[in-house]
All heavy atoms as TSV, in Angstrom:
chain	resi	resn	atom	element	x	y	z
A	1	MET	N	N	2.082	8.509	12.262
A	1	MET	CA	C	2.115	7.153	11.821
A	1	MET	C	C	3.578	6.733	11.870
A	1	MET	O	O	4.380	7.472	12.046
A	1	MET	CB	C	1.454	6.994	10.469
A	1	MET	CG	C	-0.088	7.107	10.544
A	1	MET	SD	S	-0.657	6.380	9.040
A	1	MET	CE	C	-2.346	6.534	9.200
A	2	ALA	N	N	3.807	5.501	11.502
A	2	ALA	CA	C	5.045	4.819	11.592
A	2	ALA	C	C	6.359	5.588	11.324
A	2	ALA	O	O	6.238	6.757	10.801
A	2	ALA	CB	C	4.930	3.594	10.576
A	3	GLY	N	N	7.414	4.976	11.592
A	3	GLY	CA	C	8.740	5.689	11.432
A	3	GLY	C	C	9.249	5.568	10.123
A	3	GLY	O	O	8.567	4.930	9.232
A	4	GLU	N	N	10.361	6.232	9.810
A	4	GLU	CA	C	10.933	6.266	8.406
A	4	GLU	C	C	11.123	4.938	7.811
A	4	GLU	O	O	10.829	4.789	6.638
A	4	GLU	CB	C	12.187	7.080	8.464
A	4	GLU	CG	C	12.006	8.481	8.708
A	4	GLU	CD	C	11.290	9.161	7.545
A	4	GLU	OE1	O	11.718	9.016	6.352
A	4	GLU	OE2	O	10.361	9.920	7.934
A	5	GLU	N	N	11.593	3.776	8.566
A	5	GLU	CA	C	11.757	2.677	7.918
A	5	GLU	C	C	10.584	1.903	7.705
A	5	GLU	O	O	10.658	0.847	6.945
A	5	GLU	CB	C	12.770	1.697	8.862
A	5	GLU	CG	C	13.933	2.386	9.498
A	5	GLU	CD	C	13.549	3.237	10.786
A	5	GLU	OE1	O	12.827	2.765	11.544
A	5	GLU	OE2	O	14.068	4.317	10.730
A	6	ARG	N	N	9.443	2.256	8.131
A	6	ARG	CA	C	8.223	1.512	8.087
A	6	ARG	C	C	7.113	2.208	7.220
A	6	ARG	O	O	6.068	1.991	7.405
A	6	ARG	CB	C	7.676	1.130	9.462
A	6	ARG	CG	C	8.758	0.191	10.202
A	6	ARG	CD	C	8.094	-0.354	11.279
A	6	ARG	NE	N	9.021	-1.328	11.937
A	6	ARG	CZ	C	9.040	-1.559	13.267
A	6	ARG	NH1	N	8.293	-0.929	14.121
A	6	ARG	NH2	N	9.857	-2.482	13.750
A	7	GLY	N	N	7.635	3.139	6.441
A	7	GLY	CA	C	6.598	3.928	5.634
A	7	GLY	C	C	6.252	5.159	6.370
A	7	GLY	O	O	6.287	5.265	7.613
A	8	SER	N	N	5.862	6.177	5.570
A	8	SER	CA	C	5.502	7.372	6.125
A	8	SER	C	C	4.462	8.044	5.322
A	8	SER	O	O	4.468	8.027	4.034
A	8	SER	CB	C	6.596	8.370	6.428
A	8	SER	OG	O	6.985	8.983	5.172
A	9	GLU	N	N	3.502	8.744	5.920
A	9	GLU	CA	C	2.510	9.483	5.195
A	9	GLU	C	C	3.100	10.651	4.401
A	9	GLU	O	O	2.657	10.864	3.224
A	9	GLU	CB	C	1.469	10.010	6.206
A	9	GLU	CG	C	0.257	10.678	5.486
A	9	GLU	CD	C	-0.793	11.240	6.478
A	9	GLU	OE1	O	-0.770	10.909	7.651
A	9	GLU	OE2	O	-1.694	11.949	5.889
A	10	LYS	N	N	4.071	11.195	4.870
A	10	LYS	CA	C	4.762	12.355	4.148
A	10	LYS	C	C	5.337	11.765	2.889
A	10	LYS	O	O	5.259	12.448	1.861
A	10	LYS	CB	C	5.874	12.909	5.073
A	10	LYS	CG	C	6.673	14.004	4.375
A	10	LYS	CD	C	7.726	14.587	5.280
A	10	LYS	CE	C	8.450	15.690	4.548
A	10	LYS	NZ	N	9.799	15.723	4.684
A	11	ARG	N	N	6.170	10.664	2.974
A	11	ARG	CA	C	6.727	10.192	1.764
A	11	ARG	C	C	5.581	9.645	0.699
A	11	ARG	O	O	5.793	9.847	-0.454
A	11	ARG	CB	C	7.696	8.990	2.105
A	11	ARG	CG	C	9.109	9.509	2.379
A	11	ARG	CD	C	10.117	8.422	2.309
A	11	ARG	NE	N	9.710	7.137	2.791
A	11	ARG	CZ	C	10.167	6.626	3.967
A	11	ARG	NH1	N	10.965	7.320	4.692
A	11	ARG	NH2	N	9.779	5.440	4.352
A	12	TYR	N	N	4.609	9.056	1.297
A	12	TYR	CA	C	3.443	8.759	0.415
A	12	TYR	C	C	2.959	9.921	-0.376
A	12	TYR	O	O	2.788	9.861	-1.555
A	12	TYR	CB	C	2.279	8.263	1.280
A	12	TYR	CG	C	0.941	8.079	0.528
A	12	TYR	CD1	C	0.744	7.172	-0.538
A	12	TYR	CD2	C	-0.082	8.954	0.925
A	12	TYR	CE1	C	-0.542	7.126	-1.131
A	12	TYR	CE2	C	-1.310	8.966	0.329
A	12	TYR	CZ	C	-1.454	7.912	-0.615
A	12	TYR	OH	O	-2.654	8.092	-1.300
A	13	ARG	N	N	2.678	10.995	0.288
A	13	ARG	CA	C	2.269	12.215	-0.418
A	13	ARG	C	C	3.253	12.812	-1.372
A	13	ARG	O	O	2.949	13.271	-2.416
A	13	ARG	CB	C	1.810	13.246	0.577
A	13	ARG	CG	C	0.578	12.838	1.334
A	13	ARG	CD	C	0.126	13.984	2.343
A	13	ARG	NE	N	-0.907	13.605	3.113
A	13	ARG	CZ	C	-2.233	13.388	2.735
A	13	ARG	NH1	N	-2.541	13.546	1.605
A	13	ARG	NH2	N	-3.033	13.075	3.576
A	14	GLU	N	N	4.603	12.653	-0.991
A	14	GLU	CA	C	5.694	13.119	-1.991
A	14	GLU	C	C	5.609	12.268	-3.266
A	14	GLU	O	O	5.690	12.809	-4.413
A	14	GLU	CB	C	6.975	13.145	-1.355
A	14	GLU	CG	C	7.257	14.084	-0.202
A	14	GLU	CD	C	8.504	13.920	0.522
A	14	GLU	OE1	O	9.148	12.921	0.319
A	14	GLU	OE2	O	8.782	14.769	1.359
A	15	TRP	N	N	5.420	10.902	-3.143
A	15	TRP	CA	C	5.339	10.026	-4.229
A	15	TRP	C	C	4.196	10.399	-5.146
A	15	TRP	O	O	4.262	10.408	-6.372
A	15	TRP	CB	C	5.374	8.560	-3.870
A	15	TRP	CG	C	6.708	8.151	-3.293
A	15	TRP	CD1	C	6.865	7.437	-2.065
A	15	TRP	CD2	C	8.022	8.197	-3.823
A	15	TRP	NE1	N	8.137	7.149	-1.883
A	15	TRP	CE2	C	8.917	7.593	-2.858
A	15	TRP	CE3	C	8.454	8.853	-5.059
A	15	TRP	CZ2	C	10.175	7.578	-3.170
A	15	TRP	CZ3	C	9.838	8.713	-5.240
A	15	TRP	CH2	C	10.668	8.153	-4.310
A	16	LEU	N	N	3.150	10.771	-4.529
A	16	LEU	CA	C	1.918	11.173	-5.260
A	16	LEU	C	C	2.132	12.396	-6.022
A	16	LEU	O	O	1.793	12.528	-7.132
A	16	LEU	CB	C	0.715	11.268	-4.240
A	16	LEU	CG	C	0.013	10.116	-3.825
A	16	LEU	CD1	C	-1.240	10.489	-2.932
A	16	LEU	CD2	C	-0.337	9.110	-4.975
A	17	ASP	N	N	2.771	13.438	-5.301
A	17	ASP	CA	C	3.169	14.710	-5.892
A	17	ASP	C	C	3.941	14.507	-7.256
A	17	ASP	O	O	3.783	15.201	-8.309
A	17	ASP	CB	C	3.789	15.620	-4.968
A	17	ASP	CG	C	2.862	16.161	-3.956
A	17	ASP	OD1	O	1.724	15.999	-4.040
A	17	ASP	OD2	O	3.472	16.661	-2.947
A	18	TYR	N	N	4.880	13.482	-7.208
A	18	TYR	CA	C	5.751	13.188	-8.269
A	18	TYR	C	C	5.086	12.209	-9.299
A	18	TYR	O	O	5.814	11.810	-10.336
A	18	TYR	CB	C	7.101	12.604	-7.794
A	18	TYR	CG	C	7.969	13.811	-7.206
A	18	TYR	CD1	C	8.241	13.650	-5.820
A	18	TYR	CD2	C	8.399	14.841	-7.855
A	18	TYR	CE1	C	8.972	14.647	-5.176
A	18	TYR	CE2	C	9.180	15.887	-7.267
A	18	TYR	CZ	C	9.433	15.689	-5.932
A	18	TYR	OH	O	10.107	16.725	-5.228
A	19	ASN	N	N	3.830	11.759	-9.030
A	19	ASN	CA	C	3.172	10.841	-9.810
A	19	ASN	C	C	3.950	9.523	-9.976
A	19	ASN	O	O	3.958	8.800	-10.960
A	19	ASN	CB	C	2.842	11.311	-11.153
A	19	ASN	CG	C	1.705	10.634	-11.852
A	19	ASN	OD1	O	0.787	10.098	-11.171
A	19	ASN	ND2	N	1.744	10.543	-13.106
A	20	VAL	N	N	4.675	9.018	-8.884
A	20	VAL	CA	C	5.300	7.835	-8.757
A	20	VAL	C	C	4.471	6.843	-7.982
A	20	VAL	O	O	4.559	6.575	-6.840
A	20	VAL	CB	C	6.722	7.869	-8.182
A	20	VAL	CG1	C	7.410	6.609	-8.208
A	20	VAL	CG2	C	7.519	9.024	-8.960
A	21	LEU	N	N	3.404	6.267	-8.584
A	21	LEU	CA	C	2.312	5.607	-7.979
A	21	LEU	C	C	2.823	4.272	-7.358
A	21	LEU	O	O	2.321	4.010	-6.212
A	21	LEU	CB	C	1.176	5.326	-8.924
A	21	LEU	CG	C	0.667	6.685	-9.489
A	21	LEU	CD1	C	-0.571	6.341	-10.404
A	21	LEU	CD2	C	0.205	7.682	-8.412
A	22	GLU	N	N	3.596	3.624	-7.877
A	22	GLU	CA	C	4.174	2.270	-7.378
A	22	GLU	C	C	4.855	2.590	-6.080
A	22	GLU	O	O	4.614	1.844	-5.062
A	22	GLU	CB	C	5.007	1.520	-8.370
A	22	GLU	CG	C	5.345	0.120	-7.872
A	22	GLU	CD	C	6.052	-0.666	-8.944
A	22	GLU	OE1	O	6.145	-0.235	-10.125
A	22	GLU	OE2	O	6.483	-1.672	-8.607
A	23	LEU	N	N	5.695	3.586	-5.910
A	23	LEU	CA	C	6.236	3.849	-4.692
A	23	LEU	C	C	5.309	4.385	-3.614
A	23	LEU	O	O	5.610	4.139	-2.479
A	23	LEU	CB	C	7.556	4.809	-4.933
A	23	LEU	CG	C	8.688	4.207	-5.691
A	23	LEU	CD1	C	9.685	5.289	-5.927
A	23	LEU	CD2	C	9.267	3.049	-5.067
A	24	ALA	N	N	4.397	5.108	-4.057
A	24	ALA	CA	C	3.229	5.510	-3.148
A	24	ALA	C	C	2.518	4.310	-2.634
A	24	ALA	O	O	2.268	4.257	-1.373
A	24	ALA	CB	C	2.287	6.419	-3.898
A	25	LEU	N	N	2.276	3.346	-3.489
A	25	LEU	CA	C	1.725	2.050	-3.038
A	25	LEU	C	C	2.629	1.447	-1.943
A	25	LEU	O	O	2.062	0.868	-0.997
A	25	LEU	CB	C	1.314	1.214	-4.166
A	25	LEU	CG	C	0.468	0.018	-3.968
A	25	LEU	CD1	C	-0.940	0.461	-3.627
A	25	LEU	CD2	C	0.467	-0.916	-5.226
A	26	ASP	N	N	3.859	1.411	-2.233
A	26	ASP	CA	C	4.796	0.767	-1.280
A	26	ASP	C	C	4.702	1.463	0.161
A	26	ASP	O	O	4.640	0.750	1.125
A	26	ASP	CB	C	6.283	1.019	-1.709
A	26	ASP	CG	C	6.656	0.096	-2.932
A	26	ASP	OD1	O	5.948	-0.909	-3.148
A	26	ASP	OD2	O	7.605	0.421	-3.561
A	27	GLU	N	N	4.643	2.767	0.178
A	27	GLU	CA	C	4.463	3.391	1.471
A	27	GLU	C	C	3.233	3.067	2.159
A	27	GLU	O	O	3.206	2.853	3.317
A	27	GLU	CB	C	4.584	4.969	1.145
A	27	GLU	CG	C	5.869	5.580	0.770
A	27	GLU	CD	C	6.969	5.301	1.723
A	27	GLU	OE1	O	6.800	5.375	3.020
A	27	GLU	OE2	O	8.150	5.182	1.239
A	28	LEU	N	N	2.117	2.991	1.401
A	28	LEU	CA	C	0.830	2.618	2.000
A	28	LEU	C	C	0.971	1.117	2.495
A	28	LEU	O	O	0.446	0.896	3.660
A	28	LEU	CB	C	-0.247	2.779	0.983
A	28	LEU	CG	C	-0.762	4.172	0.670
A	28	LEU	CD1	C	-1.841	4.000	-0.450
A	28	LEU	CD2	C	-1.196	4.791	1.905
A	29	GLU	N	N	1.529	0.323	1.772
A	29	GLU	CA	C	1.684	-1.060	2.269
A	29	GLU	C	C	2.508	-1.159	3.552
A	29	GLU	O	O	2.117	-1.825	4.476
A	29	GLU	CB	C	2.356	-1.892	1.221
A	29	GLU	CG	C	2.588	-3.379	1.615
A	29	GLU	CD	C	3.117	-4.276	0.545
A	29	GLU	OE1	O	3.225	-3.837	-0.613
A	29	GLU	OE2	O	3.389	-5.399	0.829
A	30	MET	N	N	3.610	-0.418	3.706
A	30	MET	CA	C	4.372	-0.435	4.834
A	30	MET	C	C	3.532	0.160	5.920
A	30	MET	O	O	3.643	-0.303	7.112
A	30	MET	CB	C	5.677	0.467	4.648
A	30	MET	CG	C	6.664	-0.376	3.833
A	30	MET	SD	S	8.266	0.563	3.610
A	30	MET	CE	C	7.839	1.805	2.449
A	31	LEU	N	N	2.782	1.157	5.732
A	31	LEU	CA	C	1.993	1.797	6.775
A	31	LEU	C	C	0.956	0.862	7.300
A	31	LEU	O	O	0.616	0.735	8.442
A	31	LEU	CB	C	1.355	3.091	6.363
A	31	LEU	CG	C	2.315	4.303	6.226
A	31	LEU	CD1	C	1.649	5.432	5.447
A	31	LEU	CD2	C	2.722	4.738	7.545
A	32	GLY	N	N	0.364	0.122	6.326
A	32	GLY	CA	C	-0.671	-0.903	6.628
A	32	GLY	C	C	-0.188	-2.081	7.455
A	32	GLY	O	O	-0.784	-2.652	8.324
A	33	GLU	N	N	1.183	-2.357	7.312
A	33	GLU	CA	C	1.700	-3.524	8.025
A	33	GLU	C	C	2.013	-3.139	9.494
A	33	GLU	O	O	1.974	-3.987	10.269
A	33	GLU	CB	C	3.019	-3.975	7.346
A	33	GLU	CG	C	2.725	-4.702	5.983
A	33	GLU	CD	C	4.050	-4.942	5.253
A	33	GLU	OE1	O	5.109	-4.545	5.548
A	33	GLU	OE2	O	3.829	-5.758	4.251
A	34	VAL	N	N	2.295	-1.911	9.775
A	34	VAL	CA	C	2.656	-1.439	11.062
A	34	VAL	C	C	1.495	-0.741	11.880
A	34	VAL	O	O	1.704	-0.470	13.083
A	34	VAL	CB	C	3.937	-0.730	11.077
A	34	VAL	CG1	C	5.074	-1.420	10.578
A	34	VAL	CG2	C	3.782	0.558	10.386
A	35	ASN	N	N	0.408	-0.573	11.220
A	35	ASN	CA	C	-0.755	0.014	11.889
A	35	ASN	C	C	-1.988	-0.847	11.883
A	35	ASN	O	O	-2.145	-1.712	10.947
A	35	ASN	CB	C	-1.102	1.440	11.244
A	35	ASN	CG	C	0.013	2.407	11.444
A	35	ASN	OD1	O	0.185	2.986	12.531
A	35	ASN	ND2	N	0.867	2.593	10.509
A	36	ALA	N	N	-2.829	-0.652	12.702
A	36	ALA	CA	C	-4.101	-1.316	12.697
A	36	ALA	C	C	-5.032	-0.763	11.576
A	36	ALA	O	O	-5.379	0.312	11.711
A	36	ALA	CB	C	-4.828	-1.239	14.064
A	37	VAL	N	N	-5.211	-1.615	10.500
A	37	VAL	CA	C	-6.022	-1.142	9.520
A	37	VAL	C	C	-7.157	-2.071	9.280
A	37	VAL	O	O	-7.052	-3.265	9.607
A	37	VAL	CB	C	-5.299	-0.965	8.060
A	37	VAL	CG1	C	-4.200	0.144	8.223
A	37	VAL	CG2	C	-4.553	-2.303	7.701
A	38	GLN	N	N	-8.268	-1.622	8.654
A	38	GLN	CA	C	-9.416	-2.482	8.436
A	38	GLN	C	C	-9.256	-3.175	7.096
A	38	GLN	O	O	-8.411	-2.935	6.265
A	38	GLN	CB	C	-10.641	-1.548	8.361
A	38	GLN	CG	C	-11.001	-0.936	9.643
A	38	GLN	CD	C	-12.141	-0.027	9.598
A	38	GLN	OE1	O	-12.766	0.187	8.489
A	38	GLN	NE2	N	-12.514	0.536	10.674
A	39	HIS	N	N	-10.065	-4.323	6.980
A	39	HIS	CA	C	-10.017	-5.192	5.864
A	39	HIS	C	C	-10.203	-4.284	4.579
A	39	HIS	O	O	-9.642	-4.554	3.537
A	39	HIS	CB	C	-11.206	-6.135	5.974
A	39	HIS	CG	C	-11.215	-7.138	4.844
A	39	HIS	ND1	N	-10.474	-8.150	4.829
A	39	HIS	CD2	C	-12.117	-7.216	3.770
A	39	HIS	CE1	C	-10.768	-8.896	3.691
A	39	HIS	NE2	N	-11.730	-8.268	3.045
A	40	ALA	N	N	-10.995	-3.212	4.645
A	40	ALA	CA	C	-11.292	-2.389	3.471
A	40	ALA	C	C	-9.983	-1.689	2.917
A	40	ALA	O	O	-9.901	-1.441	1.725
A	40	ALA	CB	C	-12.219	-1.234	3.888
A	41	PHE	N	N	-9.084	-1.463	3.787
A	41	PHE	CA	C	-7.727	-0.923	3.456
A	41	PHE	C	C	-7.046	-1.827	2.417
A	41	PHE	O	O	-6.571	-1.447	1.341
A	41	PHE	CB	C	-6.853	-0.793	4.657
A	41	PHE	CG	C	-5.362	-0.254	4.299
A	41	PHE	CD1	C	-5.156	1.077	4.001
A	41	PHE	CD2	C	-4.355	-1.118	4.068
A	41	PHE	CE1	C	-3.824	1.504	3.739
A	41	PHE	CE2	C	-3.109	-0.759	3.775
A	41	PHE	CZ	C	-2.742	0.562	3.571
A	42	TRP	N	N	-7.029	-3.128	2.762
A	42	TRP	CA	C	-6.324	-4.089	1.846
A	42	TRP	C	C	-7.215	-4.343	0.615
A	42	TRP	O	O	-6.603	-4.586	-0.418
A	42	TRP	CB	C	-6.049	-5.420	2.603
A	42	TRP	CG	C	-5.086	-5.208	3.715
A	42	TRP	CD1	C	-5.263	-5.116	5.089
A	42	TRP	CD2	C	-3.709	-4.829	3.533
A	42	TRP	NE1	N	-4.032	-4.904	5.773
A	42	TRP	CE2	C	-3.188	-4.593	4.773
A	42	TRP	CE3	C	-2.862	-4.594	2.446
A	42	TRP	CZ2	C	-1.813	-4.251	5.003
A	42	TRP	CZ3	C	-1.577	-4.265	2.586
A	42	TRP	CH2	C	-1.054	-4.052	3.964
A	43	GLU	N	N	-8.516	-4.161	0.759
A	43	GLU	CA	C	-9.319	-4.297	-0.533
A	43	GLU	C	C	-8.919	-3.088	-1.416
A	43	GLU	O	O	-8.862	-3.331	-2.644
A	43	GLU	CB	C	-10.826	-4.266	-0.166
A	43	GLU	CG	C	-11.309	-5.559	0.488
A	43	GLU	CD	C	-12.765	-5.341	0.916
A	43	GLU	OE1	O	-13.300	-4.293	1.013
A	43	GLU	OE2	O	-13.327	-6.494	1.135
A	44	SER	N	N	-8.816	-2.020	-0.839
A	44	SER	CA	C	-8.378	-0.782	-1.662
A	44	SER	C	C	-7.045	-0.908	-2.256
A	44	SER	O	O	-6.757	-0.614	-3.544
A	44	SER	CB	C	-8.486	0.471	-0.894
A	44	SER	OG	O	-9.822	0.770	-0.494
A	45	MET	N	N	-6.091	-1.575	-1.514
A	45	MET	CA	C	-4.767	-1.750	-2.012
A	45	MET	C	C	-4.866	-2.753	-3.112
A	45	MET	O	O	-4.146	-2.659	-4.176
A	45	MET	CB	C	-3.861	-2.308	-0.915
A	45	MET	CG	C	-3.555	-1.233	0.193
A	45	MET	SD	S	-2.510	0.049	-0.398
A	45	MET	CE	C	-0.991	-0.892	-0.282
A	46	LEU	N	N	-5.597	-3.811	-3.023
A	46	LEU	CA	C	-5.786	-4.757	-4.048
A	46	LEU	C	C	-6.402	-4.180	-5.363
A	46	LEU	O	O	-5.773	-4.383	-6.533
A	46	LEU	CB	C	-6.667	-5.927	-3.653
A	46	LEU	CG	C	-7.174	-7.042	-4.666
A	46	LEU	CD1	C	-5.890	-7.666	-5.383
A	46	LEU	CD2	C	-8.103	-7.903	-4.101
A	47	SER	N	N	-7.263	-3.357	-5.225
A	47	SER	CA	C	-8.033	-2.643	-6.281
A	47	SER	C	C	-6.919	-1.842	-7.018
A	47	SER	O	O	-6.796	-1.790	-8.239
A	47	SER	CB	C	-9.229	-1.848	-5.861
A	47	SER	OG	O	-9.648	-1.122	-6.916
A	48	ALA	N	N	-6.106	-0.968	-6.245
A	48	ALA	CA	C	-5.089	-0.197	-6.894
A	48	ALA	C	C	-4.010	-1.064	-7.577
A	48	ALA	O	O	-3.608	-0.737	-8.762
A	48	ALA	CB	C	-4.425	0.577	-5.700
A	49	ALA	N	N	-3.566	-2.137	-7.056
A	49	ALA	CA	C	-2.647	-2.984	-7.553
A	49	ALA	C	C	-3.120	-3.613	-8.943
A	49	ALA	O	O	-2.443	-3.591	-9.933
A	49	ALA	CB	C	-2.204	-4.122	-6.730
A	50	VAL	N	N	-4.384	-4.074	-8.979
A	50	VAL	CA	C	-4.998	-4.549	-10.175
A	50	VAL	C	C	-5.003	-3.472	-11.255
A	50	VAL	O	O	-4.646	-3.641	-12.388
A	50	VAL	CB	C	-6.333	-5.174	-9.853
A	50	VAL	CG1	C	-7.162	-5.379	-11.139
A	50	VAL	CG2	C	-6.180	-6.359	-9.002
A	51	GLU	N	N	-5.537	-2.269	-10.889
A	51	GLU	CA	C	-5.653	-1.142	-11.893
A	51	GLU	C	C	-4.230	-0.881	-12.433
A	51	GLU	O	O	-4.093	-0.323	-13.503
A	51	GLU	CB	C	-6.209	0.069	-11.066
A	51	GLU	CG	C	-6.472	1.209	-11.935
A	51	GLU	CD	C	-7.638	0.930	-12.910
A	51	GLU	OE1	O	-8.540	0.085	-12.546
A	51	GLU	OE2	O	-7.706	1.538	-14.081
A	52	MET	N	N	-3.159	-0.839	-11.546
A	52	MET	CA	C	-1.886	-0.576	-11.958
A	52	MET	C	C	-1.085	-1.751	-12.752
A	52	MET	O	O	0.021	-1.682	-13.113
A	52	MET	CB	C	-1.026	-0.003	-10.828
A	52	MET	CG	C	-1.544	1.200	-10.227
A	52	MET	SD	S	-0.812	1.541	-8.646
A	52	MET	CE	C	0.879	1.758	-8.974
A	53	LYS	N	N	-1.884	-2.910	-12.803
A	53	LYS	CA	C	-1.303	-4.066	-13.336
A	53	LYS	C	C	-0.001	-4.627	-12.634
A	53	LYS	O	O	0.919	-5.112	-13.228
A	53	LYS	CB	C	-1.144	-3.901	-14.848
A	53	LYS	CG	C	-2.273	-3.661	-15.612
A	53	LYS	CD	C	-1.988	-3.345	-17.080
A	53	LYS	CE	C	-3.207	-3.148	-17.924
A	53	LYS	NZ	N	-4.346	-2.511	-17.435
A	54	LEU	N	N	-0.071	-4.452	-11.407
A	54	LEU	CA	C	0.985	-5.090	-10.484
A	54	LEU	C	C	0.489	-6.386	-9.898
A	54	LEU	O	O	0.139	-6.495	-8.747
A	54	LEU	CB	C	1.255	-4.008	-9.364
A	54	LEU	CG	C	1.752	-2.612	-9.765
A	54	LEU	CD1	C	1.967	-1.650	-8.621
A	54	LEU	CD2	C	3.093	-2.720	-10.443
A	55	THR	N	N	0.628	-7.350	-10.693
A	55	THR	CA	C	0.135	-8.673	-10.392
A	55	THR	C	C	0.651	-9.299	-9.147
A	55	THR	O	O	0.058	-10.040	-8.381
A	55	THR	CB	C	0.175	-9.643	-11.552
A	55	THR	OG1	O	1.536	-9.696	-11.889
A	55	THR	CG2	C	-0.675	-9.167	-12.729
A	56	ASP	N	N	1.996	-9.210	-9.017
A	56	ASP	CA	C	2.634	-9.657	-7.788
A	56	ASP	C	C	2.136	-9.028	-6.573
A	56	ASP	O	O	1.767	-9.744	-5.519
A	56	ASP	CB	C	4.196	-9.560	-7.842
A	56	ASP	CG	C	4.581	-8.080	-7.966
A	56	ASP	OD1	O	3.932	-7.304	-8.610
A	56	ASP	OD2	O	5.660	-7.764	-7.429
A	57	ARG	N	N	1.902	-7.770	-6.584
A	57	ARG	CA	C	1.261	-7.073	-5.340
A	57	ARG	C	C	-0.183	-7.464	-5.143
A	57	ARG	O	O	-0.573	-7.749	-4.003
A	57	ARG	CB	C	1.234	-5.558	-5.547
A	57	ARG	CG	C	2.645	-5.018	-5.892
A	57	ARG	CD	C	3.351	-4.785	-4.586
A	57	ARG	NE	N	4.759	-4.173	-4.987
A	57	ARG	CZ	C	4.888	-2.857	-5.158
A	57	ARG	NH1	N	3.969	-1.988	-4.961
A	57	ARG	NH2	N	6.108	-2.320	-5.532
A	58	ALA	N	N	-0.952	-7.592	-6.274
A	58	ALA	CA	C	-2.300	-7.935	-6.233
A	58	ALA	C	C	-2.451	-9.267	-5.438
A	58	ALA	O	O	-3.218	-9.505	-4.602
A	58	ALA	CB	C	-2.969	-7.981	-7.534
A	59	GLU	N	N	-1.577	-10.368	-5.803
A	59	GLU	CA	C	-1.592	-11.550	-5.198
A	59	GLU	C	C	-1.285	-11.539	-3.773
A	59	GLU	O	O	-1.822	-12.203	-2.880
A	59	GLU	CB	C	-0.576	-12.539	-6.031
A	59	GLU	CG	C	-0.661	-13.925	-5.540
A	59	GLU	CD	C	-2.069	-14.631	-5.582
A	59	GLU	OE1	O	-2.846	-14.225	-6.665
A	59	GLU	OE2	O	-2.420	-15.336	-4.691
A	60	ARG	N	N	-0.300	-10.717	-3.420
A	60	ARG	CA	C	0.128	-10.590	-2.027
A	60	ARG	C	C	-1.018	-9.968	-1.193
A	60	ARG	O	O	-1.309	-10.434	-0.131
A	60	ARG	CB	C	1.327	-9.684	-1.963
A	60	ARG	CG	C	1.903	-9.504	-0.592
A	60	ARG	CD	C	3.339	-9.054	-0.479
A	60	ARG	NE	N	3.426	-7.652	-0.971
A	60	ARG	CZ	C	4.299	-7.207	-1.790
A	60	ARG	NH1	N	5.157	-8.032	-2.393
A	60	ARG	NH2	N	4.318	-5.922	-2.236
A	61	TYR	N	N	-1.744	-9.075	-1.816
A	61	TYR	CA	C	-2.940	-8.493	-0.917
A	61	TYR	C	C	-4.130	-9.456	-0.883
A	61	TYR	O	O	-4.720	-9.609	0.051
A	61	TYR	CB	C	-3.329	-7.179	-1.627
A	61	TYR	CG	C	-2.280	-6.071	-1.766
A	61	TYR	CD1	C	-2.168	-5.186	-2.826
A	61	TYR	CD2	C	-1.293	-6.085	-0.821
A	61	TYR	CE1	C	-1.229	-4.216	-2.867
A	61	TYR	CE2	C	-0.239	-5.096	-0.851
A	61	TYR	CZ	C	-0.242	-4.258	-1.836
A	61	TYR	OH	O	0.733	-3.339	-2.042
A	62	ARG	N	N	-4.174	-10.256	-1.997
A	62	ARG	CA	C	-5.266	-11.351	-1.941
A	62	ARG	C	C	-4.963	-12.305	-0.844
A	62	ARG	O	O	-5.909	-12.841	-0.232
A	62	ARG	CB	C	-5.373	-12.010	-3.283
A	62	ARG	CG	C	-6.201	-11.418	-4.289
A	62	ARG	CD	C	-6.454	-12.319	-5.557
A	62	ARG	NE	N	-6.937	-11.538	-6.592
A	62	ARG	CZ	C	-6.110	-10.983	-7.579
A	62	ARG	NH1	N	-4.919	-11.124	-7.613
A	62	ARG	NH2	N	-6.663	-10.192	-8.522
A	63	GLU	N	N	-3.810	-12.578	-0.588
A	63	GLU	CA	C	-3.431	-13.639	0.365
A	63	GLU	C	C	-3.795	-13.068	1.821
A	63	GLU	O	O	-4.017	-13.896	2.701
A	63	GLU	CB	C	-1.842	-13.858	0.369
A	63	GLU	CG	C	-1.479	-14.615	-0.894
A	63	GLU	CD	C	-0.029	-14.827	-1.078
A	63	GLU	OE1	O	0.826	-14.332	-0.152
A	63	GLU	OE2	O	0.483	-15.520	-2.114
A	64	ARG	N	N	-3.783	-11.801	1.980
A	64	ARG	CA	C	-4.166	-11.283	3.266
A	64	ARG	C	C	-5.643	-11.596	3.601
A	64	ARG	O	O	-5.997	-11.763	4.782
A	64	ARG	CB	C	-3.990	-9.742	3.305
A	64	ARG	CG	C	-2.574	-9.392	3.293
A	64	ARG	CD	C	-2.385	-7.872	3.552
A	64	ARG	NE	N	-1.060	-7.474	3.673
A	64	ARG	CZ	C	-0.500	-7.503	4.851
A	64	ARG	NH1	N	-0.977	-7.916	5.993
A	64	ARG	NH2	N	0.842	-7.148	4.905
A	65	PHE	N	N	-6.481	-11.768	2.618
A	65	PHE	CA	C	-7.894	-12.101	2.713
A	65	PHE	C	C	-8.040	-13.493	3.197
A	65	PHE	O	O	-8.989	-13.803	3.849
A	65	PHE	CB	C	-8.731	-11.789	1.534
A	65	PHE	CG	C	-8.676	-10.412	1.000
A	65	PHE	CD1	C	-8.765	-10.286	-0.360
A	65	PHE	CD2	C	-8.492	-9.420	1.940
A	65	PHE	CE1	C	-8.803	-8.975	-0.812
A	65	PHE	CE2	C	-8.499	-8.081	1.384
A	65	PHE	CZ	C	-8.633	-7.893	0.003
A	66	SER	N	N	-7.040	-14.443	2.846
A	66	SER	CA	C	-7.208	-15.742	3.162
A	66	SER	C	C	-6.610	-16.100	4.563
A	66	SER	O	O	-6.777	-17.193	5.086
A	66	SER	CB	C	-6.495	-16.665	2.143
A	66	SER	OG	O	-5.143	-16.405	2.065
A	67	ASP	N	N	-5.940	-15.138	5.158
A	67	ASP	CA	C	-5.298	-15.370	6.515
A	67	ASP	C	C	-6.370	-15.411	7.624
A	67	ASP	O	O	-7.493	-14.854	7.537
A	67	ASP	CB	C	-4.309	-14.231	6.799
A	67	ASP	CG	C	-3.134	-14.412	5.996
A	67	ASP	OD1	O	-2.880	-15.474	5.343
A	67	ASP	OD2	O	-2.292	-13.461	5.942
């Protein structure tokens, strides 16, 4: 998957290992932006952002549904 500047699966897993969930979410977002992902990916991202009370992120993911 994508290059270092655009998110990486390796860094995503590292953030999970360290339980730094917001940065793990960042990695997934970057990966989603540069790879062909299904609508369900962004629905899951929205769900995670809501659960983590990251309202700015949740709004950003909601906007993807209106595009």
